[in-house]
N, C-alpha and C positions, 0 to 999 in steps of 0.2 A: 593485635587482631588483623587477620588478612582480609582486606576489603576487595581484593581482585576476584574473589569467588562470587561476588554479587553482580559482576559485569554482565554475564549471560542472562540471568533472570531480569536484571534492570532493563537491558536492551529489549528483551521479550515483552516486558510490560509496556515500555515506550511504544514498540511496534503495534501492540494490541490496541492501545488507546488511540494512536494516530489512525490506525486502520478502522476502528469503530467510528471515530468522528468523521472520517472521509466517507464511509459507508452511509452513515446517517445523512450527510450532506447530499450525497447522490440520490438516496431514497426520497428525500424531501423534494427534490426537483423532478424526479421521475413520477412520483405518485401523489405529490401534494401533501404528504404527511409531515409531521414535526414543524408545522408552520408554512410548508410549501416553499416554492422557489422564491428566494430573496424575501421571505416572510410574507408573500402574497396570499398564502393559503391555496394556491393553485399549482398544478403540475405544469412543466414545460410541455408545449405541444409535441406530440410524437414525431420524431424524425427531424425536427428543426435544427439547423446548423447555427452556431456551434453548441447551443445550450443543451439540447437533448443528448447529443453525443458525449458532451462533457459529463453530464449526469450519469450516463451509462458507464463511462470510464471510472467515475468516482465510485459507483456502486460495486462494480466488478473488482476493480483493483483494491478498493477498501476491504471487501470481503476476503480476497486472497491474502492481503497483508495481515488482516486481523488473525486469520488462522495459521498464517505462516506457510502457505502453499505457493510455489513459484514466486517466492518473496522478492528476490532481487529484480527479476524482470517486471513484476507488477509494480514495485516501488519506483523503478526507473520510468515506466510509462506514466505513473501518477505524478512524479516529479516534473516530467516534461509537460504534462497537461496543465499543471499549475504555473509553470514558467510561461506557457502560451497564454493562459488566462491573465497573468500579470502584464505581460508586454502588449497584448492586443486589447484587453478590456480596461485595465487600470492605468498603466503608464502613460497613455496619451492624455489623460486628464491632468496629471501632475507628475513630477519626477519622484517625489518621496512617497512611500506607502502610507504614511500618516495623512498625507494630503489627498491621495487618490483612492483611499479605502481598499488598498490591496494588501493589507497586513496578513489576512488569512491565506491568500494565495502564496505570499512569500514564505510564511511559516510552513505551510504544507509542502511547498516545493523543496525547501531545504531539509525538512524532516524526512521526506521520502528519499531524498538524495543520500542522507546519512544512513538510512536503512538499506538502500541499495549497495552502498559501499561496505558497511559493517556486517550485513547479513541479518538473519532473523533472530539471533539470540539463541538461547538453549532450549526454549519451549516453542517448538514449531513443527508443523507437519512435515516440512522439508527434511528435518533431522530424522524423523521416524522413517520416512521413505528411504533416506540414505542408509540408515542402519539396517533396514530390511534387505535392501539390494546388496549391501555389503555382506550380510549373513548368507544370502542366497548364493553370492559368488564364492564364499568360503565353502559352502556345501558342495557346489559343483567342482571346485578345485580338489576337495577331498575325495570326491567320487572318482575323478580322473586319476588321482594318485593310487587309488585302491584297485583300479582295473589293470590287470597285467597286459602288457603290450605284446 
């Protein structure tokens, strides 16, 4: 049995789950839903640095990665934001993630980096847009060939 055919769909499912979790994480901080920011039940005050801006990045990038739109750039921004969260918020407390409570930041950082490198998988809006633009280019090329010079 050929298992390589499952690579694209498995990567897509991984991307969707990571994107959904990141979106929920951002929404909890922006709107106080799902237990709120850090389980407080409250939203992060509008415009505060870095919490509100991080939550905005989480919500926007999480949604984009979830549907597979602008996947690589969104995943790269998300990965960078989680690297920032780890080194600025968690790492000063202790070196190891188990000691400084930075496991989630590390997991999100490396997961998004993997998505940025490997791409969105086979089920993504990016792929649909690429197919449509490719079909439109094929139609234009065919039109140019049929017009006498």
